[in-house]
C-alpha positions in Angstrom: 47.8 89.5 -68.9 47.5 88.9 -72.6 47.4 92.6 -73.7 49.0 94.8 -71.1 47.7 98.4 -70.9 50.1 101.3 -71.4 50.2 104.2 -69.1 48.5 106.3 -71.8 45.7 103.8 -72.1 45.3 103.7 -68.3 45.1 107.5 -68.2 42.4 107.4 -70.9 40.4 104.7 -69.0 40.7 106.8 -65.8 39.2 109.8 -67.6 36.5 107.6 -69.1 35.7 106.4 -65.5 34.8 110.0 -64.6 31.9 109.8 -67.1 29.7 107.7 -64.8 26.8 107.6 -67.2 28.9 106.2 -70.0 30.5 103.6 -67.7 27.0 102.5 -66.4 25.7 102.2 -70.0 28.7 100.1 -71.0 28.2 97.9 -67.9 24.5 97.4 -68.9 25.5 96.6 -72.5 28.0 93.9 -71.5 25.7 92.4 -68.9 22.8 92.3 -71.2 24.9 90.8 -73.9 25.9 87.8 -71.7 22.4 87.4 -70.1 20.3 87.8 -73.3 21.8 84.8 -75.0 19.5 81.9 -74.8 20.7 79.4 -72.2 19.5 75.8 -72.5 19.4 75.5 -68.7 22.1 72.9 -68.3 24.4 73.2 -65.3 27.4 74.0 -67.5 25.6 76.7 -69.4 24.3 78.3 -66.2 27.8 78.2 -64.7 29.3 79.8 -67.8 26.7 82.6 -67.6 27.5 83.3 -63.9 31.2 83.2 -64.7 30.8 85.7 -67.6 28.8 88.0 -65.3 31.5 87.8 -62.6 34.2 88.6 -65.1 32.3 91.6 -66.4 31.7 92.9 -62.8 35.4 92.5 -62.0 36.4 94.3 -65.2 34.2 97.3 -64.2 35.6 97.2 -60.7 39.1 97.3 -62.2 38.0 100.3 -64.3 36.9 102.1 -61.2 40.2 101.8 -59.5 42.6 102.0 -62.5 45.6 104.3 -62.0 48.4 105.1 -64.4 51.8 103.9 -63.1 53.7 106.8 -61.5 57.1 107.5 -63.1 60.0 106.0 -61.3 61.5 108.3 -58.6 58.3 110.5 -58.4 57.0 110.8 -54.9 53.2 111.3 -55.0 52.7 111.1 -51.2 51.9 114.0 -48.9 55.0 116.0 -48.1 53.6 117.7 -45.0 
């Protein structure tokens, strides 16, 4: 990972994820940005477009499941 996320940033993204309308709008913005660019129709361009879409979808999946790292020694499990 080129720019690793801090725990604080992960927490902020987790809170952002709770705003489903905002996340959906961001997803539409990113997908529209990579789809709206004119593609000449060549195989390489179409493959690049599909790759960009897959990366954006994976990024939003990662946002959906992001969790801050728990502090060392902290047991989060069910104690019952």
